[in-house]
C-alpha positions as CSV (number, residue, x, y, z in Angstrom):
1,M,0.0,0.0,0.0
2,L,1.4,3.4,-1.0
3,L,1.6,6.1,1.6
4,V,1.4,9.9,1.1
5,K,5.1,10.2,1.8
6,D,5.9,7.8,-1.1
7,V,4.2,10.1,-3.6
8,M,4.5,13.6,-2.2
9,N,6.7,16.3,-3.6
10,K,9.2,17.3,-0.9
11,N,10.0,20.6,-2.7
12,V,7.3,22.9,-1.2
13,V,7.6,26.6,-1.8
14,V,6.4,28.6,1.1
15,A,5.8,32.4,1.4
16,K,4.9,34.9,4.0
17,P,1.4,36.4,3.9
18,V,2.8,39.9,3.1
19,V,4.0,38.8,-0.4
20,T,2.1,40.6,-3.2
21,L,0.2,38.8,-5.9
22,R,2.7,39.9,-8.5
23,E,5.7,38.6,-6.4
24,A,3.9,35.3,-5.8
25,A,3.0,34.9,-9.5
26,K,6.6,35.6,-10.5
27,V,8.0,33.0,-8.2
28,M,5.3,30.4,-9.1
29,G,6.0,31.0,-12.8
30,E,9.8,30.7,-12.4
31,M,9.5,27.5,-10.4
32,N,6.6,26.0,-12.4
33,M,4.5,25.6,-9.3
34,G,0.7,25.9,-9.1
35,S,0.6,26.9,-5.4
36,L,2.3,28.4,-2.5
37,V,1.9,27.4,1.1
38,I,1.6,30.5,3.3
39,M,3.5,30.2,6.6
40,E,4.0,32.4,9.6
41,E,6.2,31.3,12.5
42,D,6.4,27.7,11.3
43,K,2.6,27.4,11.1
44,I,0.5,27.1,7.9
45,V,-1.8,30.1,7.7
46,G,-3.0,29.7,4.2
47,I,-2.5,28.3,0.7
48,I,-2.8,30.2,-2.6
49,T,-3.0,28.8,-6.1
50,S,-2.4,30.3,-9.5
51,T,-6.1,30.2,-10.0
52,D,-6.7,32.3,-6.9
53,I,-4.2,34.9,-8.3
54,L,-5.9,35.0,-11.7
55,K,-9.4,35.4,-10.1
56,A,-8.2,38.3,-7.9
57,I,-6.7,40.1,-10.9
58,G,-9.8,39.4,-12.9
59,E,-11.8,41.0,-10.1
60,G,-9.7,44.1,-10.5
61,K,-7.4,43.7,-7.5
62,D,-4.1,45.4,-7.8
63,P,-1.3,42.7,-8.0
64,D,1.2,45.2,-6.7
65,K,-0.8,46.1,-3.6
66,V,-2.9,43.1,-2.7
67,T,-1.1,40.4,-0.7
68,I,-1.5,36.7,-0.9
69,G,-2.5,36.7,2.8
70,E,-5.6,38.7,1.8
71,I,-7.0,36.3,-0.8
72,A,-5.6,32.9,0.4
73,T,-7.6,30.0,1.5
74,K,-7.2,30.2,5.3
75,N,-8.5,26.9,6.8
76,V,-6.0,24.7,5.0
77,I,-6.7,21.0,5.0
78,T,-3.5,18.9,5.5
79,I,-2.6,15.2,5.6
80,Q,-0.1,13.3,7.6
81,A,2.9,11.8,5.6
82,D,2.2,8.3,6.9
83,E,-1.4,8.2,5.8
84,P,-2.5,5.8,3.0
85,L,-2.8,7.4,-0.5
86,E,-6.5,6.6,-0.5
87,K,-7.1,8.9,2.4
88,A,-5.5,11.8,0.4
89,V,-7.8,11.0,-2.5
90,D,-10.8,10.9,-0.1
91,L,-9.9,14.3,1.4
92,M,-9.4,15.9,-2.0
93,V,-12.7,14.6,-3.4
94,K,-14.7,15.4,-0.3
95,N,-13.4,18.9,-0.1
96,K,-13.1,19.5,-3.9
97,I,-9.4,20.4,-3.7
98,K,-6.4,19.4,-5.8
99,R,-3.5,19.7,-3.4
100,L,-2.8,18.9,0.2
101,P,0.2,20.1,2.3
102,V,1.8,17.1,4.0
103,M,2.7,17.2,7.6
104,M,4.9,15.1,9.9
105,N,5.2,15.9,13.6
106,E,3.4,19.2,13.1
107,K,6.0,20.2,10.5
108,L,5.4,20.8,6.8
109,V,7.4,18.1,4.9
110,G,5.8,18.1,1.4
111,I,2.7,18.6,-0.8
112,I,0.7,16.1,-2.7
113,T,-1.4,16.9,-5.8
114,V,-4.0,15.1,-7.9
115,S,-1.3,14.9,-10.6
116,D,1.2,13.2,-8.3
117,I,-1.5,10.6,-7.4
118,A,-2.6,10.1,-11.0
119,I,0.9,9.3,-12.1
120,V,1.5,6.5,-9.5
121,E,-2.1,5.2,-9.2
122,P,-3.9,5.2,-12.5
123,K,-6.8,3.3,-11.1
124,I,-7.6,6.2,-8.7
125,I,-8.1,8.5,-11.7
126,A,-11.8,7.8,-11.8
127,S,-12.1,9.1,-8.2
128,I,-10.2,12.3,-9.0
129,A,-11.7,12.9,-12.4
130,S,-14.4,15.0,-10.9
131,L,-11.8,17.4,-9.5
132,I,-10.0,17.8,-12.8
133,S,-13.2,18.7,-14.6
134,L,-15.0,20.7,-11.9
135,N,-15.4,23.8,-14.1
136,A,-14.8,22.4,-17.5
137,S,-18.5,22.4,-18.5
138,K,-18.5,26.3,-18.4
139,F,-16.0,26.6,-21.3
140,A,-15.6,25.1,-24.8
141,G,-12.5,24.6,-26.9
142,G,-9.0,24.4,-25.7
């Protein structure tokens, strides 16, 4: 049985809540990352995704003035590194999220995404397919 720690990405990029949307977008683009975990004093205080940044800019928020702490998801759902992979999938599907920060002894040790899981467990793809296509019905083409 695969565990979260077997599949997670150990390279998690973290940021402080005072980082602006533009700064966050620049770092995420350079590092090819879809999210940043927001931390303050070794505690997770939020998570922000590239989609969150795009929505904020689309709503007219100034990327040079608005901080990631202002628009981030605050109640971050996490998972323990030694949990079975299936538990990660269950949490993602239940909460309609695509990534989970991974914890060990109250310390951030990684992040796991639906893409990470799909690569190692193709049979789980049916479970996470709903996450991948949550908003696809609103658009055509590609």
